[in-house]
C-alpha positions as YAML, in Angstrom:
chain: A
units: angstrom
residues:
- id: 1
  name: MET
  ca: [11.73, 25.17, -15.51]
- id: 2
  name: LEU
  ca: [9.63, 25.67, -12.73]
- id: 3
  name: TYR
  ca: [10.74, 27.27, -9.88]
- id: 4
  name: VAL
  ca: [8.77, 25.28, -7.26]
- id: 5
  name: GLY
  ca: [9.66, 27.63, -4.38]
- id: 6
  name: ILE
  ca: [12.50, 29.79, -3.00]
- id: 7
  name: ARG
  ca: [13.26, 29.56, 0.43]
- id: 8
  name: MET
  ca: [16.17, 32.74, 1.80]
- id: 9
  name: GLY
  ca: [17.66, 33.26, -1.77]
- id: 10
  name: VAL
  ca: [18.63, 29.79, -2.29]
- id: 11
  name: ARG
  ca: [17.14, 27.65, -4.60]
- id: 12
  name: VAL
  ca: [17.78, 24.12, -3.84]
- id: 13
  name: LEU
  ca: [18.48, 21.56, -7.35]
- id: 14
  name: LEU
  ca: [16.87, 17.89, -7.10]
- id: 15
  name: PRO
  ca: [18.53, 15.25, -8.29]
- id: 16
  name: SER
  ca: [16.39, 15.55, -11.08]
- id: 17
  name: GLY
  ca: [17.59, 18.93, -11.92]
- id: 18
  name: ARG
  ca: [13.98, 20.43, -10.83]
- id: 19
  name: ILE
  ca: [14.34, 22.98, -8.17]
- id: 20
  name: ALA
  ca: [12.59, 22.49, -4.96]
- id: 21
  name: PRO
  ca: [12.24, 24.72, -1.89]
- id: 22
  name: GLU
  ca: [13.42, 23.47, 1.79]
- id: 23
  name: LEU
  ca: [10.42, 21.64, 2.52]
- id: 24
  name: ASN
  ca: [8.17, 22.60, 6.02]
- id: 25
  name: LEU
  ca: [6.94, 19.20, 6.95]
- id: 26
  name: THR
  ca: [5.12, 19.80, 10.29]
- id: 27
  name: GLY
  ca: [1.66, 19.19, 10.26]
- id: 28
  name: SER
  ca: [-0.55, 21.56, 12.57]
- id: 29
  name: ALA
  ca: [-4.12, 20.78, 12.87]
- id: 30
  name: ASP
  ca: [-5.09, 24.21, 13.20]
- id: 31
  name: ALA
  ca: [-3.20, 26.14, 10.45]
- id: 32
  name: PRO
  ca: [-5.42, 26.31, 7.02]
- id: 33
  name: GLY
  ca: [-4.94, 24.75, 4.29]
- id: 34
  name: ARG
  ca: [-2.81, 27.03, 1.65]
- id: 35
  name: ASP
  ca: [-1.89, 26.95, -2.11]
- id: 36
  name: ASP
  ca: [2.03, 27.35, -1.04]
- id: 37
  name: GLU
  ca: [4.93, 25.40, -0.58]
- id: 38
  name: ASP
  ca: [4.54, 24.24, 2.41]
- id: 39
  name: THR
  ca: [1.93, 22.20, 0.93]
- id: 40
  name: VAL
  ca: [1.73, 18.61, -0.27]
- id: 41
  name: THR
  ca: [-0.04, 16.66, -2.86]
- id: 42
  name: LEU
  ca: [-1.16, 13.27, -1.90]
- id: 43
  name: VAL
  ca: [-2.80, 11.07, -4.54]
- id: 44
  name: CYS
  ca: [-4.38, 7.92, -3.94]
- id: 45
  name: GLY
  ca: [-7.21, 6.41, -5.62]
- id: 46
  name: THR
  ca: [-7.40, 2.69, -3.59]
- id: 47
  name: ARG
  ca: [-8.06, 2.08, 0.39]
- id: 48
  name: PRO
  ca: [-4.35, -0.12, 0.58]
- id: 49
  name: GLU
  ca: [-2.69, 3.18, -1.06]
- id: 50
  name: LEU
  ca: [-5.15, 4.81, 1.68]
- id: 51
  name: ILE
  ca: [-4.38, 3.26, 4.41]
- id: 52
  name: LYS
  ca: [-0.32, 3.62, 4.05]
- id: 53
  name: LEU
  ca: [-0.57, 7.02, 3.50]
- id: 54
  name: ALA
  ca: [-2.34, 7.54, 6.50]
- id: 55
  name: PRO
  ca: [0.83, 8.14, 8.82]
- id: 56
  name: LEU
  ca: [2.07, 11.07, 6.66]
- id: 57
  name: ILE
  ca: [-1.32, 12.67, 6.49]
- id: 58
  name: ARG
  ca: [-1.83, 12.83, 9.71]
- id: 59
  name: LEU
  ca: [1.98, 14.08, 9.87]
- id: 60
  name: PHE
  ca: [1.35, 16.96, 7.59]
- id: 61
  name: GLY
  ca: [-1.95, 17.82, 9.11]
- id: 62
  name: ARG
  ca: [-3.74, 20.89, 7.23]
- id: 63
  name: ARG
  ca: [-0.99, 21.45, 4.96]
- id: 64
  name: ALA
  ca: [-1.76, 18.04, 3.17]
- id: 65
  name: ALA
  ca: [-3.88, 17.61, -0.33]
- id: 66
  name: VAL
  ca: [-5.22, 14.45, -0.94]
- id: 67
  name: VAL
  ca: [-6.48, 13.48, -4.12]
- id: 68
  name: TYR
  ca: [-8.40, 10.92, -4.28]
- id: 69
  name: THR
  ca: [-8.76, 9.34, -8.08]
- id: 70
  name: GLY
  ca: [-11.63, 7.01, -7.51]
- id: 71
  name: GLN
  ca: [-9.65, 4.18, -8.86]
- id: 72
  name: HIS
  ca: [-11.37, 1.90, -6.39]
- id: 73
  name: TYR
  ca: [-14.75, 4.00, -5.97]
- id: 74
  name: ASP
  ca: [-15.53, 4.36, -2.04]
- id: 75
  name: SER
  ca: [-18.65, 6.58, -1.28]
- id: 76
  name: SER
  ca: [-16.85, 6.99, 2.01]
- id: 77
  name: MET
  ca: [-13.86, 8.01, 1.13]
- id: 78
  name: TYR
  ca: [-14.04, 11.48, 2.50]
- id: 79
  name: SER
  ca: [-15.71, 10.88, 6.00]
- id: 80
  name: LEU
  ca: [-12.77, 8.29, 6.14]
- id: 81
  name: ILE
  ca: [-10.32, 10.30, 6.22]
- id: 82
  name: ARG
  ca: [-11.59, 12.49, 8.24]
- id: 83
  name: ARG
  ca: [-13.18, 9.93, 11.09]
- id: 84
  name: ASP
  ca: [-9.76, 8.07, 11.07]
- id: 85
  name: ILE
  ca: [-6.50, 9.81, 9.39]
- id: 86
  name: ALA
  ca: [-7.02, 13.99, 9.72]
- id: 87
  name: GLU
  ca: [-8.47, 16.49, 8.62]
- id: 88
  name: PRO
  ca: [-6.77, 17.57, 5.27]
- id: 89
  name: GLY
  ca: [-6.14, 20.94, 4.19]
- id: 90
  name: ARG
  ca: [-8.09, 19.92, 0.79]
- id: 91
  name: PHE
  ca: [-9.61, 16.49, -0.54]
- id: 92
  name: HIS
  ca: [-10.28, 16.47, -4.37]
- id: 93
  name: GLU
  ca: [-12.32, 13.96, -5.35]
- id: 94
  name: LEU
  ca: [-12.09, 12.51, -9.18]
- id: 95
  name: ALA
  ca: [-14.41, 9.84, -10.57]
- id: 96
  name: VAL
  ca: [-12.33, 7.41, -12.77]
- id: 97
  name: GLY
  ca: [-13.84, 4.14, -11.43]
- id: 98
  name: GLY
  ca: [-15.00, 1.83, -13.63]
- id: 99
  name: ALA
  ca: [-13.33, 2.89, -17.21]
- id: 100
  name: SER
  ca: [-10.61, 0.41, -18.56]
- id: 101
  name: ARG
  ca: [-7.24, 1.03, -17.10]
- id: 102
  name: GLY
  ca: [-5.93, 3.06, -20.28]
- id: 103
  name: ARG
  ca: [-8.89, 5.67, -19.73]
- id: 104
  name: GLN
  ca: [-8.18, 5.70, -15.53]
- id: 105
  name: LEU
  ca: [-4.61, 6.56, -16.46]
- id: 106
  name: GLY
  ca: [-5.06, 9.73, -18.91]
- id: 107
  name: GLN
  ca: [-8.37, 10.63, -16.80]
- id: 108
  name: SER
  ca: [-6.40, 10.77, -14.14]
- id: 109
  name: VAL
  ca: [-3.30, 12.85, -15.41]
- id: 110
  name: ALA
  ca: [-5.35, 15.28, -17.05]
- id: 111
  name: ALA
  ca: [-7.94, 15.76, -13.68]
- id: 112
  name: VAL
  ca: [-4.52, 15.81, -11.05]
- id: 113
  name: ASP
  ca: [-2.30, 18.22, -13.86]
- id: 114
  name: GLU
  ca: [-5.38, 20.56, -13.70]
- id: 115
  name: ILE
  ca: [-5.04, 20.13, -9.95]
- id: 116
  name: LEU
  ca: [-1.52, 20.88, -9.30]
- id: 117
  name: THR
  ca: [-1.76, 23.82, -11.95]
- id: 118
  name: ASN
  ca: [-5.06, 25.77, -10.15]
- id: 119
  name: HIS
  ca: [-3.22, 24.49, -6.54]
- id: 120
  name: PRO
  ca: [0.71, 24.76, -6.40]
- id: 121
  name: THR
  ca: [2.56, 22.46, -4.09]
- id: 122
  name: SER
  ca: [5.84, 21.71, -2.37]
- id: 123
  name: ALA
  ca: [6.26, 18.21, -3.71]
- id: 124
  name: VAL
  ca: [3.34, 15.24, -4.71]
- id: 125
  name: PHE
  ca: [3.83, 12.14, -2.83]
- id: 126
  name: VAL
  ca: [2.63, 8.61, -4.48]
- id: 127
  name: GLN
  ca: [2.59, 5.26, -3.35]
- id: 128
  name: GLY
  ca: [2.95, 1.88, -4.28]
- id: 129
  name: ASP
  ca: [1.87, 0.19, -7.88]
- id: 130
  name: THR
  ca: [-1.34, 1.63, -8.66]
- id: 131
  name: THR
  ca: [-2.49, 3.33, -11.98]
- id: 132
  name: SER
  ca: [-3.13, 6.18, -9.71]
- id: 133
  name: ALA
  ca: [0.19, 6.33, -8.43]
- id: 134
  name: LEU
  ca: [1.74, 6.05, -11.95]
- id: 135
  name: ALA
  ca: [-1.19, 9.02, -12.90]
- id: 136
  name: GLY
  ca: [0.26, 11.49, -10.00]
- id: 137
  name: ALA
  ca: [4.24, 10.49, -11.06]
- id: 138
  name: LEU
  ca: [3.44, 11.49, -14.65]
- id: 139
  name: ALA
  ca: [1.15, 14.88, -13.73]
- id: 140
  name: ALA
  ca: [4.09, 15.79, -11.03]
- id: 141
  name: ASN
  ca: [6.25, 15.23, -13.46]
- id: 142
  name: ALA
  ca: [5.28, 17.18, -16.49]
- id: 143
  name: ALA
  ca: [4.44, 19.90, -13.73]
- id: 144
  name: GLU
  ca: [8.22, 19.71, -12.86]
- id: 145
  name: VAL
  ca: [6.57, 19.38, -9.27]
- id: 146
  name: PRO
  ca: [9.24, 17.23, -6.98]
- id: 147
  name: LEU
  ca: [7.95, 14.15, -7.00]
- id: 148
  name: VAL
  ca: [8.21, 11.18, -3.81]
- id: 149
  name: HIS
  ca: [7.48, 7.51, -4.45]
- id: 150
  name: VAL
  ca: [6.27, 5.94, -1.02]
- id: 151
  name: GLU
  ca: [7.03, 2.20, -1.23]
- id: 152
  name: ALA
  ca: [9.95, 2.46, -3.69]
- id: 153
  name: GLY
  ca: [12.22, -0.14, -5.39]
- id: 154
  name: LEU
  ca: [9.66, -3.31, -5.09]
- id: 155
  name: ARG
  ca: [10.35, -5.95, -7.59]
- id: 156
  name: SER
  ca: [8.49, -9.00, -8.90]
- id: 157
  name: TYR
  ca: [10.68, -9.20, -11.99]
- id: 158
  name: ASP
  ca: [7.07, -10.57, -13.46]
- id: 159
  name: ARG
  ca: [5.80, -8.54, -16.63]
- id: 160
  name: ALA
  ca: [3.19, -10.11, -16.95]
- id: 161
  name: MET
  ca: [1.93, -8.10, -13.82]
- id: 162
  name: PRO
  ca: [0.50, -4.60, -14.97]
- id: 163
  name: GLU
  ca: [1.60, -3.55, -11.50]
- id: 164
  name: GLU
  ca: [5.44, -4.24, -12.39]
- id: 165
  name: HIS
  ca: [5.30, -1.65, -15.26]
- id: 166
  name: ASN
  ca: [4.13, 0.73, -13.18]
- id: 167
  name: ARG
  ca: [6.33, 1.10, -9.99]
- id: 168
  name: VAL
  ca: [9.25, 0.97, -12.32]
- id: 169
  name: LEU
  ca: [7.96, 3.87, -14.38]
- id: 170
  name: ILE
  ca: [7.70, 5.68, -11.03]
- id: 171
  name: ASP
  ca: [10.67, 4.76, -9.35]
- id: 172
  name: HIS
  ca: [12.77, 6.21, -12.66]
- id: 173
  name: LEU
  ca: [10.63, 9.60, -12.35]
- id: 174
  name: ALA
  ca: [10.68, 9.63, -8.10]
- id: 175
  name: ASP
  ca: [13.22, 12.54, -6.66]
- id: 176
  name: LEU
  ca: [13.09, 10.69, -4.14]
- id: 177
  name: CYS
  ca: [12.13, 6.99, -3.64]
- id: 178
  name: CYS
  ca: [11.42, 6.15, 0.14]
- id: 179
  name: ALA
  ca: [12.41, 2.02, 0.43]
- id: 180
  name: PRO
  ca: [11.38, 0.06, 2.77]
- id: 181
  name: THR
  ca: [14.14, -2.10, 2.86]
- id: 182
  name: GLY
  ca: [17.83, -2.75, 1.70]
- id: 183
  name: LEU
  ca: [16.62, -5.12, -0.57]
- id: 184
  name: ASN
  ca: [14.90, -2.35, -2.61]
- id: 185
  name: ARG
  ca: [17.55, -0.20, -2.34]
- id: 186
  name: ASP
  ca: [19.63, -2.71, -3.75]
- id: 187
  name: ASN
  ca: [16.91, -3.46, -6.79]
- id: 188
  name: LEU
  ca: [17.13, 1.12, -7.41]
- id: 189
  name: LEU
  ca: [20.75, 0.91, -7.34]
- id: 190
  name: ALA
  ca: [20.64, -1.77, -9.74]
- id: 191
  name: GLU
  ca: [18.50, 0.16, -12.39]
- id: 192
  name: GLY
  ca: [20.38, 2.83, -12.03]
- id: 193
  name: VAL
  ca: [18.86, 5.05, -9.51]
- id: 194
  name: ALA
  ca: [21.48, 7.57, -7.82]
- id: 195
  name: ALA
  ca: [22.13, 6.74, -4.07]
- id: 196
  name: GLU
  ca: [21.36, 10.27, -3.50]
- id: 197
  name: ARG
  ca: [17.34, 9.57, -4.48]
- id: 198
  name: ILE
  ca: [17.09, 6.62, -2.40]
- id: 199
  name: ALA
  ca: [16.43, 6.84, 1.35]
- id: 200
  name: VAL
  ca: [15.59, 3.37, 3.52]
- id: 201
  name: THR
  ca: [12.56, 4.30, 5.41]
- id: 202
  name: GLY
  ca: [10.54, 1.01, 6.29]
- id: 203
  name: ASN
  ca: [7.16, 0.92, 5.14]
- id: 204
  name: THR
  ca: [4.35, 3.08, 6.82]
- id: 205
  name: VAL
  ca: [2.11, 0.01, 7.25]
- id: 206
  name: VAL
  ca: [3.86, -0.57, 10.04]
- id: 207
  name: GLU
  ca: [2.47, 2.40, 12.00]
- id: 208
  name: ALA
  ca: [-1.28, 2.59, 9.99]
- id: 209
  name: LEU
  ca: [-1.05, -1.26, 11.29]
- id: 210
  name: ARG
  ca: [-0.43, -0.65, 14.65]
- id: 211
  name: SER
  ca: [-2.73, 2.54, 15.11]
- id: 212
  name: ALA
  ca: [-5.34, 0.32, 13.68]
- id: 213
  name: VAL
  ca: [-5.67, -2.95, 15.28]
- id: 214
  name: PRO
  ca: [-8.19, -3.87, 17.96]
- id: 215
  name: SER
  ca: [-7.64, -4.13, 21.27]
- id: 216
  name: ALA
  ca: [-7.39, -7.98, 22.66]
- id: 217
  name: ALA
  ca: [-11.09, -7.76, 24.52]
- id: 218
  name: GLU
  ca: [-12.04, -6.21, 20.92]
- id: 219
  name: GLN
  ca: [-10.46, -9.33, 18.93]
- id: 220
  name: CYS
  ca: [-11.99, -11.91, 21.47]
- id: 221
  name: ASP
  ca: [-15.46, -10.05, 21.01]
- id: 222
  name: ALA
  ca: [-15.28, -9.85, 17.59]
- id: 223
  name: LEU
  ca: [-14.26, -13.78, 17.13]
- id: 224
  name: SER
  ca: [-17.05, -14.74, 19.38]
- id: 225
  name: ALA
  ca: [-19.91, -12.84, 17.19]
- id: 226
  name: LEU
  ca: [-18.79, -14.57, 14.51]
- id: 227
  name: GLY
  ca: [-18.69, -18.39, 16.74]
- id: 228
  name: LEU
  ca: [-14.52, -18.78, 16.38]
- id: 229
  name: VAL
  ca: [-12.09, -18.96, 18.64]
- id: 230
  name: PRO
  ca: [-8.21, -17.89, 18.30]
- id: 231
  name: ASP
  ca: [-5.95, -20.21, 16.64]
- id: 232
  name: GLY
  ca: [-9.21, -22.17, 15.39]
- id: 233
  name: TYR
  ca: [-9.73, -21.19, 11.46]
- id: 234
  name: ILE
  ca: [-7.76, -19.66, 8.38]
- id: 235
  name: VAL
  ca: [-8.33, -16.22, 6.87]
- id: 236
  name: ALA
  ca: [-8.75, -16.08, 3.15]
- id: 237
  name: THR
  ca: [-8.60, -13.10, 0.67]
- id: 238
  name: ILE
  ca: [-8.28, -13.70, -3.11]
- id: 239
  name: HIS
  ca: [-8.51, -10.86, -5.70]
- id: 240
  name: ARG
  ca: [-5.80, -10.37, -7.99]
- id: 241
  name: PRO
  ca: [-6.80, -10.56, -11.55]
- id: 242
  name: GLU
  ca: [-4.30, -13.36, -12.31]
- id: 243
  name: ASN
  ca: [-6.54, -15.74, -9.52]
- id: 244
  name: VAL
  ca: [-9.98, -14.31, -10.41]
- id: 245
  name: ASP
  ca: [-10.33, -13.73, -14.16]
- id: 246
  name: GLU
  ca: [-9.51, -17.13, -14.91]
- id: 247
  name: PRO
  ca: [-12.51, -19.97, -14.45]
- id: 248
  name: GLY
  ca: [-10.11, -22.52, -14.04]
- id: 249
  name: ARG
  ca: [-7.69, -21.01, -11.83]
- id: 250
  name: LEU
  ca: [-10.73, -19.59, -9.22]
- id: 251
  name: ALA
  ca: [-12.21, -23.19, -8.77]
- id: 252
  name: SER
  ca: [-8.73, -24.41, -8.04]
- id: 253
  name: ILE
  ca: [-8.43, -21.93, -5.58]
- id: 254
  name: LEU
  ca: [-11.77, -22.41, -3.87]
- id: 255
  name: ARG
  ca: [-11.92, -25.92, -3.69]
- id: 256
  name: GLU
  ca: [-8.61, -26.24, -1.53]
- id: 257
  name: LEU
  ca: [-9.79, -23.46, 0.29]
- id: 258
  name: ALA
  ca: [-12.62, -25.91, 1.05]
- id: 259
  name: ARG
  ca: [-10.42, -28.76, 1.15]
- id: 260
  name: LEU
  ca: [-8.87, -27.43, 4.81]
- id: 261
  name: PRO
  ca: [-9.66, -28.76, 8.07]
- id: 262
  name: LEU
  ca: [-10.40, -25.87, 9.94]
- id: 263
  name: PRO
  ca: [-13.08, -22.59, 9.44]
- id: 264
  name: VAL
  ca: [-12.24, -20.69, 6.64]
- id: 265
  name: VAL
  ca: [-13.59, -17.00, 6.98]
- id: 266
  name: LEU
  ca: [-13.17, -15.24, 3.50]
- id: 267
  name: PRO
  ca: [-13.80, -12.13, 3.30]
- id: 268
  name: LEU
  ca: [-15.14, -11.86, -0.39]
- id: 269
  name: HIS
  ca: [-13.72, -8.72, -2.47]
- id: 270
  name: PRO
  ca: [-16.05, -7.03, -5.07]
- id: 271
  name: ARG
  ca: [-14.40, -8.62, -7.68]
- id: 272
  name: THR
  ca: [-13.84, -11.68, -7.36]
- id: 273
  name: GLY
  ca: [-17.31, -12.29, -5.87]
- id: 274
  name: LYS
  ca: [-18.43, -10.77, -9.59]
- id: 275
  name: ARG
  ca: [-16.60, -13.53, -11.11]
- id: 276
  name: ILE
  ca: [-17.95, -16.49, -8.74]
- id: 277
  name: GLU
  ca: [-21.21, -15.17, -10.28]
- id: 278
  name: GLN
  ca: [-19.75, -14.91, -14.01]
- id: 279
  name: PHE
  ca: [-18.56, -18.28, -13.81]
- id: 280
  name: GLY
  ca: [-21.44, -20.11, -12.17]
- id: 281
  name: MET
  ca: [-19.17, -21.03, -8.97]
- id: 282
  name: VAL
  ca: [-21.65, -20.06, -5.79]
- id: 283
  name: SER
  ca: [-21.59, -23.47, -5.28]
- id: 284
  name: LEU
  ca: [-18.01, -23.42, -4.37]
- id: 285
  name: LEU
  ca: [-18.28, -21.02, -1.37]
- id: 286
  name: ASP
  ca: [-20.40, -23.18, 0.85]
- id: 287
  name: GLY
  ca: [-17.94, -24.63, 2.64]
- id: 288
  name: LEU
  ca: [-16.47, -21.49, 3.00]
- id: 289
  name: ARG
  ca: [-17.19, -19.10, 5.85]
- id: 290
  name: VAL
  ca: [-18.23, -15.73, 3.85]
- id: 291
  name: VAL
  ca: [-18.48, -12.57, 5.17]
- id: 292
  name: GLU
  ca: [-18.36, -8.64, 3.39]
- id: 293
  name: PRO
  ca: [-15.16, -6.78, 3.06]
- id: 294
  name: GLN
  ca: [-14.05, -5.51, 6.44]
- id: 295
  name: ALA
  ca: [-13.16, -2.35, 7.68]
- id: 296
  name: TYR
  ca: [-9.25, -2.14, 8.15]
- id: 297
  name: PRO
  ca: [-9.42, -2.74, 11.78]
- id: 298
  name: ALA
  ca: [-11.91, -5.42, 11.96]
- id: 299
  name: PHE
  ca: [-10.09, -7.79, 8.97]
- id: 300
  name: LEU
  ca: [-6.77, -6.87, 11.11]
- id: 301
  name: GLY
  ca: [-8.31, -8.30, 14.06]
- id: 302
  name: LEU
  ca: [-9.13, -11.33, 12.05]
- id: 303
  name: VAL
  ca: [-5.71, -11.76, 10.92]
- id: 304
  name: CYS
  ca: [-4.46, -11.59, 14.76]
- id: 305
  name: GLY
  ca: [-6.52, -14.54, 16.16]
- id: 306
  name: ALA
  ca: [-6.24, -16.91, 12.68]
- id: 307
  name: ALA
  ca: [-3.76, -19.90, 12.47]
- id: 308
  name: VAL
  ca: [-2.92, -19.13, 9.00]
- id: 309
  name: VAL
  ca: [-3.74, -16.80, 6.03]
- id: 310
  name: VAL
  ca: [-3.99, -17.56, 2.40]
- id: 311
  name: SER
  ca: [-4.16, -14.85, 0.62]
- id: 312
  name: ASP
  ca: [-3.03, -13.35, -2.89]
- id: 313
  name: SER
  ca: [-2.23, -9.74, -1.72]
- id: 314
  name: GLY
  ca: [0.94, -7.80, -1.32]
- id: 315
  name: GLY
  ca: [-0.01, -5.60, 1.45]
- id: 316
  name: ILE
  ca: [-1.01, -8.20, 3.73]
- id: 317
  name: GLN
  ca: [2.84, -10.16, 3.48]
- id: 318
  name: GLU
  ca: [3.69, -6.94, 4.68]
- id: 319
  name: GLU
  ca: [0.72, -7.06, 7.93]
- id: 320
  name: VAL
  ca: [1.23, -10.50, 8.82]
- id: 321
  name: SER
  ca: [5.45, -9.86, 9.56]
- id: 322
  name: VAL
  ca: [3.86, -7.10, 11.97]
- id: 323
  name: LEU
  ca: [1.28, -9.32, 13.48]
- id: 324
  name: LYS
  ca: [3.33, -12.36, 13.44]
- id: 325
  name: ARG
  ca: [1.33, -14.67, 11.38]
- id: 326
  name: PRO
  ca: [2.05, -16.91, 8.91]
- id: 327
  name: VAL
  ca: [0.74, -16.82, 5.66]
- id: 328
  name: VAL
  ca: [0.21, -18.92, 2.19]
- id: 329
  name: VAL
  ca: [0.91, -16.17, -0.92]
- id: 330
  name: VAL
  ca: [-1.07, -17.74, -3.81]
- id: 331
  name: ARG
  ca: [0.10, -16.06, -6.54]
- id: 332
  name: ARG
  ca: [3.45, -17.07, -9.34]
- id: 333
  name: SER
  ca: [5.55, -14.41, -8.24]
- id: 334
  name: THR
  ca: [5.99, -11.87, -5.62]
- id: 335
  name: GLU
  ca: [7.58, -8.24, -5.22]
- id: 336
  name: ARG
  ca: [7.87, -8.86, -1.15]
- id: 337
  name: PRO
  ca: [10.18, -12.13, -1.23]
- id: 338
  name: GLU
  ca: [12.01, -10.79, 2.00]
- id: 339
  name: ILE
  ca: [8.70, -12.86, 3.92]
- id: 340
  name: GLU
  ca: [9.56, -15.98, 1.96]
- id: 341
  name: GLY
  ca: [11.21, -18.56, 4.40]
- id: 342
  name: THR
  ca: [10.19, -16.93, 7.67]
- id: 343
  name: PHE
  ca: [6.48, -15.23, 7.57]
- id: 344
  name: GLY
  ca: [5.63, -17.16, 4.11]
- id: 345
  name: THR
  ca: [5.44, -19.22, 1.53]
- id: 346
  name: LEU
  ca: [4.76, -18.58, -2.38]
- id: 347
  name: VAL
  ca: [2.82, -21.27, -3.96]
- id: 348
  name: PRO
  ca: [0.76, -21.53, -6.95]
- id: 349
  name: PRO
  ca: [-3.05, -21.81, -7.64]
- id: 350
  name: GLY
  ca: [-3.63, -25.89, -6.83]
- id: 351
  name: PRO
  ca: [-2.92, -28.75, -4.21]
- id: 352
  name: ARG
  ca: [0.26, -27.29, -3.13]
- id: 353
  name: ILE
  ca: [-2.10, -24.41, -1.17]
- id: 354
  name: HIS
  ca: [-3.78, -27.22, 0.58]
- id: 355
  name: SER
  ca: [-0.34, -29.00, 1.26]
- id: 356
  name: GLU
  ca: [1.34, -25.81, 2.24]
- id: 357
  name: VAL
  ca: [-1.17, -24.70, 5.36]
- id: 358
  name: LEU
  ca: [-1.03, -27.79, 6.36]
- id: 359
  name: ARG
  ca: [2.32, -27.67, 7.16]
- id: 360
  name: TRP
  ca: [1.84, -24.57, 9.20]
- id: 361
  name: LEU
  ca: [-1.21, -26.29, 10.73]
- id: 362
  name: ASP
  ca: [1.52, -29.05, 12.19]
- id: 363
  name: ASP
  ca: [2.39, -26.75, 15.14]
- id: 364
  name: VAL
  ca: [0.53, -23.47, 15.00]
- id: 365
  name: ALA
  ca: [1.73, -22.94, 19.04]
- id: 366
  name: GLY
  ca: [4.99, -23.46, 17.87]
- id: 367
  name: ASN
  ca: [4.64, -21.57, 14.83]
- id: 368
  name: ARG
  ca: [3.53, -18.15, 16.86]
- id: 369
  name: ALA
  ca: [6.15, -18.88, 19.05]
- id: 370
  name: ARG
  ca: [8.81, -19.04, 16.48]
- id: 371
  name: LEU
  ca: [7.52, -15.95, 14.69]
- id: 372
  name: ALA
  ca: [7.23, -13.62, 17.38]
- id: 373
  name: GLY
  ca: [10.85, -13.97, 17.39]
- id: 374
  name: ILE
  ca: [11.63, -12.46, 14.14]
- id: 375
  name: PRO
  ca: [11.85, -8.85, 13.41]
- id: 376
  name: SER
  ca: [9.65, -7.64, 10.59]
- id: 377
  name: PRO
  ca: [11.36, -6.62, 7.89]
- id: 378
  name: TYR
  ca: [9.71, -3.73, 7.02]
- id: 379
  name: GLY
  ca: [10.84, -1.88, 10.30]
- id: 380
  name: GLU
  ca: [10.08, -0.51, 13.62]
- id: 381
  name: GLY
  ca: [9.15, 2.84, 14.67]
- id: 382
  name: SER
  ca: [7.59, 6.09, 12.74]
- id: 383
  name: PRO
  ca: [8.70, 5.37, 8.80]
- id: 384
  name: SER
  ca: [6.65, 8.54, 8.00]
- id: 385
  name: ALA
  ca: [9.15, 10.41, 9.99]
- id: 386
  name: ARG
  ca: [12.26, 8.87, 8.12]
- id: 387
  name: ILE
  ca: [10.12, 9.55, 5.04]
- id: 388
  name: ALA
  ca: [10.00, 13.06, 6.23]
- id: 389
  name: ASP
  ca: [13.48, 13.76, 7.25]
- id: 390
  name: ALA
  ca: [15.25, 12.29, 3.51]
- id: 391
  name: VAL
  ca: [12.65, 14.65, 1.84]
- id: 392
  name: ARG
  ca: [14.49, 17.24, 4.80]
- id: 393
  name: ARG
  ca: [17.72, 16.13, 3.63]
- id: 394
  name: LEU
  ca: [17.20, 15.89, -0.20]
- id: 395
  name: THR
  ca: [16.45, 19.51, -0.03]
- id: 396
  name: ALA
  ca: [18.51, 20.90, 1.53]
- id: 397
  name: ALA
  ca: [21.53, 18.96, 0.94]
- id: 398
  name: PRO
  ca: [24.60, 21.20, 0.29]
- id: 399
  name: SER
  ca: [26.20, 19.50, -2.37]
- id: 400
  name: MET
  ca: [22.94, 20.22, -4.14]
- id: 401
  name: VAL
  ca: [22.41, 24.19, -3.74]
- id: 402
  name: ALA
  ca: [22.42, 26.79, -6.06]
- id: 403
  name: ALA
  ca: [23.32, 30.03, -5.82]
- id: 404
  name: THR
  ca: [20.63, 32.47, -6.87]
...
């Protein structure tokens, strides 16, 4: 057993059987990054993970150590963190991008394990269901460091999705599962995860979005530069392997988007662009307004002004519930059913994309007014503070304290 920390002569027993200190989770911009029991390590490898971990990085300040695996390589990631989020105590950058999923996982686990060995930490935080999140979870488990899973309990019940396997494994490894919604908590309980390991916290995307969304004036200027008007266009994003790696499915999606009666703005994901070229489908982009991948604030501004969003992204399903916009989700299944029937509809690739978008376009003003009155299922306020409180309660609960 690794004694991760001792506080005032009392060792705190986690539900998993590991022992941890009562964590000091108050960050300080002036405090140096330290290799001690107040440091927490946040493992991520993609921009969406970083966006959702940003509120926690701000909360921890210089006590945060960020491990960026490079699963989706971005040479500007460190400058992005420093400029738009907070100065972490340490930043470890790996380079696993471009390898197969199995190699990414193995290389990331080994690298994170070495980091945890050389830089002791109070807890490891992972977010969501990526290969990087699973790597962080496995490394934390091997090092017997308490593991906190942010965005726990999501389930699509679609075993064809690699992310489904990841999220189930991470949840069952975690000492604390931070469930965004009550439905996510119920999923965990149904799988036998102990209630004391679960906290319903909301989703940190709520905080991340509100700190990033541009002002109304900035949105207006950006739309004018693109020749667009509010409620006069559609935003589409397509990037999931199930949609872009199969030529027939990808062609069907692009054709249905091109048939829509409003301009369709398509920020082209690198993976999608590569497949379009590989499959000889460049001509199918002719009817679309293709733009470069957008920075997060700019993309949120586009969504704010859109009449409808068409996407296969999980994160966008959450974001539209805060921005009060409708989304047509182009997937065979979703791990976020909370928005179905309110903010979103789930459709397979094909003609239903067109028909569902037309249904939403039938009453744009009415939809806007109706959705404005529906609370986001992902919470309000400060989910990051609730996560920090849950960690404190977990490590300080009297029933979980063992005398030394």
